[in-house]
N, C-alpha and C positions, 0 to 999 in steps of 0.2 A: 278103717278110720271113719268117724261120723262126720257128715258134711251138713252144715247149717245153711239152708237156702236163704234165710234172711241176711245172714252175714255176707253171702256171695253178692246179693243184690246191693247191699250197702257198699261193698268194695268196688263194684262196677260203677256205681254212682260217683264215688270219690275220684276214680280214675278219669271219668268223663269231665268232672269239674276241673281237674288239674290240666287236662288237655285243652280245655276251653280257655283257661287263664293263659296258658303258654301261647296259644294262637293269638289272643288279644295283645299280649306283650310284643310278640313278633310283628304284628300288624302296625303297632304304634312305632316300633323302632324303624321299620321300613318306611313308614310315612315321614318320620323325622329325617331319615337319610335323604329321601327324595326332596323334601322341603329344603334341607340344607344345601343340597346340590344345586337346586334352582336358585337359591339365594346367592350362592357363590358364583354361579354363572352370571346372575344379574349383576353382581358386584364387579365381576371381571369385565362384563360388557360396559358397565358404567365407567370403569377406569379407562378402558380403551377409548370410549366415546369422549371422555374428558380430555385425554391426551390428544385425540384427533382435533378437538376444538382448539386446544392450545396452539397447535401447529398450523391451524387454518384460520387463525385470528378470531376464534370463537364464533364462527358462522353458524347460524341456526336456520331451521327449515323455513321459517316465515320470511327470512331475508331473501330466499330464493324464489318467492312466488312470482315476482315480476322480472326475473332474470333469465337470459338465454342460457342454454347448456354451456356455451363457450364462456360466458361470464362466470358461471358457477365454477367451471374448471379453473379459470384464471384465478379467482379468489382463493380457492382451496389450495392452490400451490404456492401462494405468496407468503413468504416469511421475511422478517426483517433482515435476516442474514444475507439473502441474495439481493434484496432491494438496496442494501446500504453497505455492501462489502465488495471490494475489488478482488477478483480471483483470476488465477492463471495456471498454466500447466505446471504440475509438480506440487501444487498445494494439497494439503491433506487436512480436512476438517469436516465437521458436520455441515458447514455451509456448502461444501462441494456436493454432498448428497442432496441437500435441499435444492441446489441449482439443477442437478440432474432430474430431480422430481419435477421441477418447474419446466424444464425443456421437454421431458417425456409426455407432458400433457398435450403437446402439439405434435401430430404425426410428422410434420415437416421438419421438426427440430429434435426428433427422438435420438437419444444417445446411442441406444443399441436395441435391436429387436429381441435378442435373447441373451442370456448370460449376464455377467456383471455390467451394471449400468442400465439395463433394460427396465421397463416399468415394473415396479415392485421389487426390483433387485438393485436399487441405487447404492452406490458405494461412495466412500468419502475421499476418493483419490481423483484428482483432476488429470485424467489421462488423455491419450490421443483421441479417443471417441468423444470425450467431453469437448475437447478443442474443436473438433469437426462440427459438433452440434451447435456450439456457440457461433461458429462461422456461418452456419446455415441460418441461425437466428438473426445475425447481422444482415445477411443478404435479404431475408424475407421482410424484416420489420424496419430496417434502417436504409434499405435500398442499395447498400453497398457494404463492403467490409471496411468500416471506419476504424480509425485508430490502429490497433494491432489485431490482425486476424486471429480469431479464436480466444481472445482475451476478454474477460468479463469486466468491463470498466464503466466509466461514468455515463457514456451515452447508452450503453446496454442497460444499465440499471434504471436510467430515466425512462427508457422505452418499457421496461418491465413494470414500472410504477403505473404508466399509462394503461397497460393491459390489465393491471390489477385494480384499477380505479373503477368504481361503479356508482359513485354518488355525486358526480358533477363537481361543483365547487365546494362541496361540504366534505369535511374530513371524517373518515370512518373511525371516530374516536372509540366507539364501543368495541371495535375489533381488537383493541390493544389490552382490554381489561384482563382477560385471562392470562396474557403474557406477564403482566405485572405480578400476578398471584402465583404463577407457576415456574417462571424462569428467573435465573439469577441475574444480577447486574452485569456480570461478565458476559453471559450469553446474550443479553440484550445489547451489549456494547454501547450503553448510554442511551438507548432508545426506550427508556421506561416512560410509560404514559403518565402525564401529570394532569390529566383531564379533571380529576376530582378536586384538584386544588385551584381551579379557575372559578371565579365568582363574577357576578354582574351580568350585563346583557351583551348585545352586539357591540363590538369594540369599534372605535374610530381612531385611525392612525393619521397623524398630521406632523408637520414641521420636520420633515426629513432633512438631515444634514450630514455631509461627509467632509471631514477635515483631514487634510493630508499635508505632508511636509517632507523636506529633508533629502538626505542622501544616504545610501547604504553601500558599504564596501563589499568586495567579493569575499565570500566565506563568512559573512557576519549575519547576525539576526537583528532586525530593526522594526520598531513600531512605525509603520508608514502611514497609517490612517486610522481614524475613529469614525464609527457609524452611530448616529443618534436619531431618535424620533420619539414623539409623544404618543401616549396611549390614553384614551378616554372611553367611558361607557362600559368597560368591562376588562377583566384580565385577559392577557393573551399568552400563548405559548409560541415562542420563536423557534422554528425547527429547521429553517434553511436560509442560507445566504448565497446568492450568486455574485461573484466578483469578476469583473471584466477588465482586461488589460489590453492596451494598445501601445505599440512601440512608437515613440515620437521623435527619436533622435537617431544618430548613426550607430551602427553596430549590429549585433545579432538580433533579428526580429522573431526568433523562435523562443517563446517563453520557457519551454521545457529545457532549453539549453542554458538558460540564465538563472531560473529560480529552482531552489531545492525543495522548499516546502512553504505552505501558507497556513497560518494558524489564526484562529479567532479566540480571543479571551473576553471573559465577562467578569469584572471585578477581580482581576488577576487569576482567575480560574480558566484553564484551557477547556473550551467547550466544543471545539471542532478543529480538525487538521486534515490536510490532504497532501499527498506527494506531488509536488508541482513539477518534478523532473520526469514524470511519466507522461508521455505524449497522449496516451489514451484517456487521461483524466481531463484533458482540455476539450471544450466544445468551441470550435472556431467559426468565424463568420457572423454576419448579421448585425450585431449591435455596434456599429461603428460610430465613434463619437467625433463628428466634425471633421473628418478626413485630416487628422493631424500630420499624416505623412502620406505622400502619393502611394496608392496601392496597398496601404495598410488596412488591417481589419482587426476587430476585437477578438480576443481569446478569453473564454469564460471558464472559471472553475466553479463547480457546484459543491458547497460544503453543507452536508446534511447532519441531522441529529443533534442540533444545538440543545434542544429541550430546555430553554431558558424562559422562565415565567417573568413577565413584566406586569406589575399590578396597575390597575386603572389609576389615572391621574398621576402617573409616573413617566419618567423618560428613560427609554432604553439606551444603553451605552455599551457598544461593542468595540473592541480594539483589534485591528488587523496587523499581524506581525508576519514578516517575510524573511526567510533565510535564503541567501543567494548561494550559488555554486562557487566553489573555490577556484574555478578555472579563470584564466586571464584572457581578456579581449582588449583591443586597442581603445584607449580613451575612456570616456564614460558614456553610458547609454541612458536615455530618458524614457520613462514609461508613464503612461497616463492610466490611472485606475478609476473606475466608476462602478456604481451599483445601478443596474437598469431600473426602469420605472416600476417593475414588479420583482425586483431582485431580492427583497427580504420577504420571506413567507412566514405567516403566523396563522394560528387557529385560535378563535376566541371561545368564551364560555358557552356560547350557543352552538359550537361545533362548526362555525362558518370560517372557511379559509379566506384570508385576506393577504394583501401584499402592499408594499410601499417601496419607494426608491426614487431616484431622480438622475437620469442619465446625463443631464446637463452639468451636474456637479462633479466633473472629472477633476482629479487631483494628480499632479505630476511629481514623480520622485526620480532621482538619478541613481544609477548603479555604477559605482566608480571602480574601474579596473585600472589601477596604476601599473605602469610598465617602465622599464629602463631603456628599452631600445625600440626602434620602429619595427613594425611588422611588414616585411617585404615579400615573404614567400607564401606559397600556398599551405605549407605546413609551419605552424608557429610552435616554438618551444619556449616554455616559460617555467619558472620555478613554481612548484605546487605548495599550497599551504600545508601539505602533509610532509614537506621536506623537513628532515630532522635537524635539530640544532647541533652545533659542534659538540662532541661529547667524548668521554673516555669509554671505549668499548671493552668490556671485560673478556679476557681470553684466558686459556688454561695452559699450564706448563706441559701437560702430558696428554691432553685430549683435544679433540676438535671442538670449537665453540658452537654455540647456538647460532642460527641464522639472524642477521641484522639487516634492516633496511637502511642503507647508508646514503641513499640519494633518491629524491622523488622529483619528477618534472611532469609537465603537461604537454601532450601532443594534441594539437587543435587543427581541425579541418574547417575550411570555409565553405564556399558555395557548392563544391562538389565533393563526393566521398573520396577519401584517399586510402588506397590499398598499399600497405607498407611492404617494402621489399627487403630493406636492410636497416638495422639500427646499430650504430657504433657508439660505445661509451668509453671515454678515456679514463683510466685510473692512474692517479699520481701517487707514488710511494716515496716517503721521505724517511730515511733511517737516521741513525746516530753517527757512529764512526764510519760505517759503510751501509749501503742500502742493499737489502736482500732482493732476490728475484721475486717476481710476482707469485710464482708457484710455491715459493717458500712461505709466503704470507697467507695467500688465499687458497683454501682447500676446494671450494666450489662456489660458483656464482650463477645466478639466474636473473633474467629480466621478466618482470611481471607487468603485463599491459592489461589493465582492466581485471578480468578474472582469468586470463590466460598466462601461462608460464612457459618461458623459452630458455633452453640451455645455451651455454656459450658455444659458438661454432668455432671460433679461433681466437688466439691471444697473440698479439704482435707487438714487439718492443718498438717504441716510437723514438724516445730520446733518453739520454743519460747525461747528467752534469753533477759531478761530485757524488753526494749521497742522495741525489734526487733522480728518480727514474719514472718514465711514463710508459703505459701499455694501452693498446687499443683492444677492447673486447667487442667482438662482432657477433651479432645475433640475427638470425633469420626468422622473422615472426610469422612464417607460414601464411602469407597473404592476409594478414590481419587488416580489416577494413575499419576505418574511422568514418562514421556517417557524416553527411553534410551538416554543418552547423553543430557539430558535436565535438567532444574532446574525451581523451582517455588519460587518466593518471598512470604514469609509468614509474616503476621502482626498480632500483638495482639492489638485489639482496645477496649478501655474501656470508659465507661461513669461513672462519679463520683457522689455520693450522695451529698445532701446538707450538709454543715458543721454543721448547727444548730442542736444540740442534737446528733450528730454522731461522729465527730472528729474535731480537731482543725486545723486551717490553719498552714502550716509548716510541715505537715505530708509528708514523702518522700516515694517513691514507685519505684520499678524497676522490670523487668521481666528477667528470666534466662532460657536457655535451657541447661539441664545437660546431660551427657552421658547416653545412654540407654533410654532416655525419648521419643524417636520417634521410633515406631515399624511398620514394614511392614508385609504383609501377609506371606512372605517367611522366616520369622524369622530374617530378616535383621534389624539392628538397628544402630543408630548413635553411634560412638565410642568417639566422641568429643562433647563439648558443647561450648556455648558462652553466655556472659552476655549482657544485654541491659543497657542503661544509667539510672542513677537516675533522677527522676523528683520530684519536690517539688510542693505540692498543696497549692495554695495561693488564697485568696479572690480576685475577680476581681475588 
């Protein structure tokens, strides 16, 4: 076969060109892949950085120039969730993980060294380690375990704010901007920054006024006071109100035993509320108003996150509503309420934090606890507002009924805690032609004290007259203790047997607490009693 040298040269040249083109293409592809990878990595880093800024209030490097390492750590761990939300053991939320992150920034309050809860491994469960870390925080920064040990409450949050503050009397408004853009209203829990909506210059607050009046009954909600003041020079954002209370009359002087909640409204919109029945939400001492009662002192509630804008040349108007507990104490108690000289906190359009109030403008209101009998013993027994009305309870012909709360009453301790030893409730049954035995009517009964449930220990016939019979149900509450100046709602819950072969529909039943039927370990007993309502058992 003849071979053409020129053809071979041309073939080799063509192959070389093809190989060169392929190499160039491969190089371009590799370069694109590398470039894309770098871009993706940069995007990932950017996203992570953005997220970190959101949860560190948008802190930037220039803000750290004049800060100590401790200040930087404090700022980076501060989130609105832990600054403005109460937490305790058993809670499960992102706020708990944020709290652990806050505590882990200080070696003295570290949640755990390794494993769940340790730095970088924070979890959303408020466990024993978290409780211990909060206790250490209380001991280090508050000087003692105030309120409830291991509970993240009002005083702890206030101390956290102080640790997180780095700008003196100026509010770190810019720290909130990323939050508004990145977190939902629910996550912010009402703490959305309204800084951009403020206009004008440095504000001037004047003409503070507190108007209060009236009387509030146990278990009711009442508007007890209005707060007003003038704003000039620029718009302001009202973000906190401190309300102080002083007992001025006879009765219980522990506000958490009297008040259930305190709420602030602005133009009929609820803007802040706090559980007043939680002792750890109260800051006690200090701001006493004129010694209204010997040895009395002020108790203060701090309501945060109002976020209410008041325009310049307008008058702020806030309403204070109080819900009292439904427990019963003797007579009526008077309380004096005031707003301290710096009790209302605002920030103006210039970012300057200001305050206003007037401790001399105390207003008094009465808490009325009506009662039918005098309180003579250390354990008081009164009807509860949860006591049901007389009713027809549905029962079944061939099956056991659902459980029903047939009677509710309140056990109240005074100056010393009372540890219960025995509780006896009398049950009266009234039949038609004849009255059935207790066991024919009631399948099962329990006594519920607070969150604890106790079974019947014994059932004893007391009396019988015609178609009317009475039985004593005795319960041993396992040394249940009622704290001093506290009370517990107690309920008798019964399930009823089927009517077929046991009793006729129309049978009536009620429960009664008689004097001396409740005894404590220190020989204290109730001197008064109270009856429950009659209920009629009818086929459903």
